[in-house]
VEXVOPA-548969 format. One record per residue (C-alpha): z, y, x; residue in three letters. Coordinates in steps of 0.25 Angstrom, whole numbers, padded with zeros to 4 digits, always signed. Layout:
! VEXVOPA-548969
ZYXAla...
END
This chain:
! VEXVOPA-548969
+0040+0047+0297Ala+0029+0041+0302Gly+0024+0034+0289Tyr+0016+0045+0281Pro+0010+0035+0272Asn+0023+0029+0267Val+0032+0036+0257Asn+0023+0048+0258Ala+0021+0058+0247Arg+0013+0051+0235Phe-0001+0055+0237Lys-0009+0060+0225Gln-0021+0052+0218Glu-0035+0058+0220Pro-0037+0068+0208Pro-0041+0060+0194Arg-0054+0062+0189Lys-0054+0061+0174Arg-0065+0059+0165Leu-0063+0070+0154Leu-0069+0068+0140Pro-0081+0074+0136Asn-0083+0072+0121Glu-0086+0083+0112Asp-0074+0085+0104Asn-0079+0096+0095Ser-0081+0096+0080Cys-0094+0092+0073Gly-0100+0099+0063Gln-0098+0093+0047Pro-0110+0091+0040Ser-0113+0099+0028Gln-0112+0086+0019Arg-0096+0089+0020His-0099+0101+0010Trp-0107+0094+0001Gln-0101+0090-0013Ser-0104+0075-0012Ser-0109+0066-0002Trp-0120+0054-0006Ser-0113+0039-0006Ala-0123+0036+0006Glu-0117+0049+0014Asp-0102+0044+0009Val-0105+0029+0015Arg-0110+0034+0028Lys-0100+0044+0031Ala-0089+0032+0028Ala-0096+0022+0036Val-0097+0032+0048Asp-0084+0039+0048His-0074+0032+0038Ala-0064+0020+0042Met-0057+0010+0033Leu-0043+0006+0035Thr-0039-0009+0034Trp-0053-0014+0035Ser-0065-0012+0044Pro-0072+0001+0041Ser-0085-0005+0040Ser-0082-0008+0026Ser-0082+0007+0022Val-0097+0005+0021Ser-0096-0003+0009Ser-0084+0004+0001Leu-0088+0010-0012Pro-0088+0024-0013Ile-0080+0028-0023Leu-0083+0043-0029Glu-0073+0044-0041Arg-0063+0037-0049Ala-0056+0038-0062Glu-0044+0030-0068Gly-0045+0016-0064Val-0059+0017-0059Tyr-0067+0022-0045Val-0082+0025-0045Tyr-0091+0023-0032Asp-0103+0031-0028Ser-0112+0021-0036Asp-0105+0024-0049Gly-0098+0010-0050Lys-0085+0010-0057Lys-0074+0002-0050Tyr-0060-0001-0056Leu-0049+0002-0046Asp-0043-0013-0046Trp-0032-0010-0037Thr-0030+0006-0037Ser-0037+0007-0025Glu-0026+0002-0014Ala-0017-0001-0027Val-0014+0015-0027Cys-0021+0021-0037Val-0011+0019-0047Asn-0014+0030-0057Leu-0029+0029-0057Gly-0040+0038-0051His-0039+0048-0061Ser-0028+0059-0056Val-0021+0065-0069Pro-0022+0079-0070Ala-0007+0081-0067Ser-0007+0075-0055Val-0020+0083-0050Lys-0013+0095-0055Glu+0000+0092-0047Ala-0008+0090-0035Met-0016+0103-0037Leu-0004+0112-0039Glu+0003+0106-0027Gln-0009+0108-0018Met-0010+0123-0024Glu+0005+0125-0023Gln+0009+0117-0009Thr-0001+0109-0005Pro+0006+0103+0009Phe+0020+0105+0014Val+0025+0096+0026Tyr+0036+0088+0020Gly+0045+0091+0030Gly+0044+0107+0030Ile+0045+0109+0014Gly+0048+0103+0001Leu+0037+0104-0010Val+0043+0102-0024Pro+0035+0090-0027Val+0042+0082-0016Arg+0055+0084-0022Ala+0049+0080-0036Lys+0043+0068-0033Leu+0054+0063-0025Ala+0063+0066-0037Ala+0055+0059-0047Leu+0053+0046-0038Leu+0069+0047-0037Ala+0070+0047-0051Glu+0060+0036-0054Leu+0064+0026-0042Ala+0075+0015-0045Pro+0089+0017-0039Gly+0092+0027-0028Asp+0077+0028-0021Leu+0079+0042-0020Asn+0073+0047-0008Gly+0058+0049-0006Phe+0048+0052+0006Leu+0033+0054+0003Phe+0024+0049+0013Pro+0008+0048+0011Ser+0005+0033+0011Ser+0012+0020+0008Gly+0012+0016+0022Gly+0018+0029+0028Glu+0029+0026+0016Ala+0032+0013+0022Asn+0031+0019+0036Asp+0041+0028+0031Cys+0050+0017+0024Ala+0050+0009+0037Ile+0055+0020+0046Arg+0066+0024+0035Leu+0071+0011+0035Ala+0072+0010+0050Arg+0079+0024+0052Leu+0089+0020+0039Tyr+0094+0007+0045Thr+0092+0009+0060Gly+0084-0004+0059Lys+0070-0009+0063Thr+0066-0020+0056Lys+0057-0020+0043Ile+0054-0034+0035Phe+0041-0035+0028Asn+0034-0045+0021Gln+0021-0052+0027Tyr+0012-0050+0014Arg+0014-0034+0014Ser+0007-0021+0016Tyr+0016-0009+0020His+0005+0002+0025Gly-0004+0005+0036Gly+0004+0013+0046Thr+0011+0006+0056Leu+0025+0002+0052Ala+0020-0002+0038Pro+0009-0009+0043Leu+0020-0017+0053Gly+0028-0019+0040Ala+0014-0026+0033Thr+0014-0040+0033Gly-0001-0042+0029Asp-0013-0042+0039Phe-0013-0027+0041Arg-0001-0028+0049Arg-0008-0033+0060Arg-0013-0019+0063Phe+0000-0014+0067Ala+0010-0026+0068Gln+0010-0024+0084Asp+0014-0010+0083Ser+0024-0010+0072Ala+0038-0016+0074Thr+0050-0019+0068Gly+0043-0027+0055Phe+0047-0041+0050Val+0039-0049+0041Lys+0044-0058+0030Met+0037-0067+0020Phe+0034-0063+0007Asn+0040-0071-0005Pro+0027-0077-0008Glu+0021-0083+0004Pro+0006-0090+0005His+0009-0103+0011Phe+0023-0107+0007Phe+0033-0106-0003Arg+0047-0101-0002Trp+0050-0109-0014Gly+0045-0116-0026Asp+0050-0106-0037Thr+0049-0091-0036Asp+0065-0091-0034Glu+0066-0101-0023Lys+0055-0094-0016Ala+0060-0079-0017Cys+0074-0086-0013Glu+0069-0092+0000Met+0061-0080+0005Ala+0073-0072+0003Leu+0080-0081+0012Ser+0069-0081+0022Cys+0070-0066+0021Leu+0086-0067+0024Glu+0083-0075+0035Glu+0074-0065+0042Gln+0083-0054+0039Ile+0095-0062+0046Val+0085-0066+0057Ala+0080-0052+0061Glu+0094-0047+0059Gly+0097-0037+0047Pro+0103-0027+0057Ser+0088-0026+0062Thr+0081-0025+0048Ile+0079-0010+0042Ala+0071-0016+0030Ala+0064-0025+0022Ile+0051-0019+0017Met+0042-0025+0007Val+0032-0022-0004Glu+0039-0024-0018Ser+0027-0031-0022Ile+0017-0033-0011Pro+0004-0027-0014Gly-0006-0029-0004Ser-0002-0043-0001Ala-0006-0046-0016Gly+0004-0041-0026Val+0015-0051-0022Leu+0026-0049-0032Ile+0039-0055-0026Pro+0047-0067-0031Ala+0058-0062-0041Val+0070-0060-0032Gly+0063-0057-0019Phe+0064-0042-0019Met+0078-0043-0025Glu+0081-0052-0013Gly+0075-0043-0003Ile+0084-0031-0008Arg+0096-0040-0008Ser+0094-0044+0007Leu+0092-0030+0011Cys+0105-0026+0004Asn+0112-0039+0011Gln+0106-0036+0024Tyr+0106-0022+0025Gly+0092-0019+0025Ile+0083-0009+0018Leu+0072-0014+0008Met+0060-0006+0007Ile+0049-0008-0004Cys+0035-0004-0001Asp+0029+0001-0015Glu+0017+0007-0009Val+0008-0001-0018Met+0018-0005-0030Thr+0025+0009-0032Gly+0023+0018-0044Phe+0018+0008-0055Gly+0010-0002-0047Arg+0019-0015-0052Thr+0023-0008-0066Gly+0036-0002-0060Arg+0038+0011-0052Leu+0040+0003-0040Phe+0038-0012-0038Ala+0052-0016-0033Phe+0057-0012-0048Gln+0052-0026-0052His+0062-0032-0043Phe+0077-0031-0050Glu+0087-0023-0042Gly+0078-0020-0030Val+0078-0005-0025Ile+0072-0003-0010Pro+0079+0005+0000Asp+0065+0012+0002Ile+0053+0010-0007Val+0038+0016-0002Thr+0027+0019-0011Ser+0014+0026-0011Ala+0001+0024-0019Lys+0006+0024-0032Gly+0014+0036-0031Leu+0001+0045-0032Thr-0008+0035-0038Gly-0015+0038-0024Ser-0020+0052-0027Trp-0013+0057-0016Gln-0007+0050-0004Pro+0009+0049-0004Leu+0019+0039-0004Ser+0034+0037-0005Met+0046+0031+0002Val+0059+0031-0008Gly+0072+0028-0002Val+0085+0025-0007Arg+0097+0034-0008Gln+0104+0028+0006Pro+0091+0031+0014Leu+0089+0044+0008Lys+0103+0049+0012Asp+0102+0042+0025Phe+0089+0052+0029Phe+0094+0064+0022Lys+0101+0067+0036Asp+0092+0059+0044Lys+0076+0059+0047Ala+0068+0049+0039Thr+0059+0048+0052Gly+0047+0049+0045Trp+0037+0059+0041Gly+0022+0063+0039Ser+0015+0076+0038Thr+0009+0072+0024Phe+0023+0065+0019Gln+0026+0073+0005Ala+0013+0080+0003His+0015+0089-0008Pro+0002+0086-0014Val+0003+0070-0013Ala+0018+0072-0019Met+0013+0080-0031Ala+0002+0070-0034Cys+0014+0059-0032Gly+0023+0067-0042Tyr+0013+0069-0052Ala+0007+0055-0051Ser+0021+0048-0054Leu+0024+0058-0065Lys+0010+0053-0071His+0013+0038-0069Met+0026+0040-0076Leu+0020+0049-0087Glu+0009+0039-0090Lys+0019+0027-0089Glu+0011+0019-0081Leu+0021+0009-0077Leu+0023+0005-0092Ser+0006+0004-0091His+0007-0006-0079Val+0018-0014-0085Gln+0012-0015-0100Thr-0003-0014-0098Val-0007-0017-0083Ile+0002-0028-0079Gln+0000-0038-0091Pro-0016-0037-0090Val-0015-0038-0075Met-0006-0052-0076Ile-0016-0057-0088Glu-0029-0053-0080Glu-0023-0059-0066Leu-0019-0071-0072Asp-0033-0074-0079Arg-0039-0072-0066Leu-0030-0083-0059Val-0033-0091-0070Ser-0048-0089-0070Lys-0051-0090-0055Tyr-0046-0102-0046Asp-0047-0094-0034Phe-0037-0083-0039Val-0023-0090-0036Lys-0013-0081-0042Gln-0010-0066-0047Ala+0001-0057-0047Arg+0004-0044-0054Cys+0014-0035-0057Val+0011-0023-0064Gly-0002-0017-0059Ala-0002-0025-0047Phe-0009-0037-0047Gly-0016-0047-0037Cys-0024-0060-0037Leu-0024-0071-0026Asp-0037-0077-0022Leu-0040-0090-0016Ile-0051-0099-0011Asp-0054-0108-0023Pro-0057-0120-0013Glu-0045-0119-0004Thr-0034-0112-0012Gly-0032-0102+0001Glu-0032-0088-0001Arg-0048-0082-0001Val-0043-0075+0011Met-0032-0070+0020Gln-0028-0055+0018Leu-0034-0045+0028Gly-0045-0055+0032Glu-0061-0051+0029Pro-0066-0054+0016Leu-0071-0069+0013Thr-0085-0070+0008Pro-0081-0073-0006Glu-0070-0061-0005Met-0081-0052-0001Gln-0089-0057-0013Thr-0076-0054-0022Phe-0075-0039-0017Lys-0089-0036-0020Lys-0088-0042-0034Ala-0074-0034-0035Phe-0082-0021-0033Asn-0094-0025-0040Ala-0086-0028-0053Glu-0081-0014-0052Gly-0067-0016-0047Leu-0062-0009-0033Ile-0049-0010-0025Gly-0044-0016-0013Phe-0046-0032-0012Leu-0037-0039-0003Arg-0040-0055-0004Pro-0035-0064-0005Pro-0029-0055-0016Gln-0035-0047-0027Val-0026-0036-0032His-0026-0030-0046Cys-0019-0016-0045Ala-0027-0006-0054Pro-0022+0008-0057Pro-0009+0009-0065Leu-0017+0016-0076Ile-0028+0006-0079Ile-0029+0001-0093Ser-0029-0013-0099Glu-0044-0012-0101Gly-0047-0007-0087Glu-0038-0018-0081Leu-0044-0029-0089Arg-0058-0024-0085Asp-0053-0023-0070Gly-0049-0038-0072Phe-0063-0042-0078Gln-0070-0037-0066Arg-0060-0043-0057Leu-0063-0056-0064Asp-0077-0055-0061Arg-0076-0052-0048Ala-0068-0065-0046Leu-0078-0072-0053Gly-0088-0068-0042Thr-0078-0073-0032Leu-0077-0087-0038Gln-0092-0087-0037Ala-0092-0083-0023Ala-0080-0096-0022Phe-0090-0105-0029Gln-0103-0101-0020Ala-0096-0106-0007Arg
END
């Protein structure tokens, strides 16, 4: 009493004045061109420049992308009628080429007519059970449980979550030279330059060295190098604490990093360390699965190795439909029988995509494409890659397994790589890229590597023709180096 302005009832602030939005949020009117049977190349280009965005590169380059209007076999054709040999199966995914077999078309059409969509948690379409059963029959060991996301990144995201839930541990080991997908967790697992887009947001990932580093050697023989790399990995495991590590997740053969075929014993050593320390082994086969290396899965090249979780995507449908898979061994399948996997999406187990995958996988088996890769493609690839390394002093070395090959480019004056992965193209690489397309090749170029990964249906004649085209493009690069 006597001090009315102290400890009195809180006095309200003046009423707030807010500037309300006044933008028009009504829909516009679609133009009549959307009901026209075709657009001119100029209209397509303008619409792309005005409205389409790219993913891993600045969107301004959409103005120079070829407009691809049709595709057949191992070839694609642009709006000017130019014919390109698809040298990397697009993003190492069009494994079965660009001509969809009648059996696959019929399977998708039948599914669309019968049951075009069912949410995977509400009902079961028969093709889901059929595809899972076929995969279980084909997969080595007790890889018996399967989930069907839509993309490789989703599959790896799912695998990471399953590993953490199953083990109750958090850390995931990944290699520096790796790529696991564009969603948050897989990008955090990624080792190459793209991890910078997410590494501050994704947690729990520990990087490990690949067995083939750039600037030092683990040993003077492959055997010594492999043993030292594994000893270093074991040192990391002990230092981090095995009780904190859910999984070691590796690409069976790192693809985007340059077809890095592990030294004999390395993958076997990872499997042994996982067994020893109670850690899961995850093999990312998004790029290598379903025949790319001449085996159904690339981990089959390594004696006795069966991962606890395997992921794949691109080759499952030949990329004719977006579909991926996560395969788990029986102990994980049993664990999640009474526990939620904690992962899902609207389009997982999409009926039409699974119909495509089921028919595509049977088509691959019927055509014996694994044998074709082993007996026709691989011998030619190795021969031609060796010839290019011998011919050009700026081609340092090559690697190949199955229909999965890669060349390493170096500066002929310094011996250093022509550029770092992910940096803007140097003038010489810009010249090479133009020559690559001018010679009738199309594919993804990732200097300092040049990938060679054509569709698995390619004939010997088509493959040798592709290498001749690549040879001429490298000749243009040679002239660019000499003109500096």
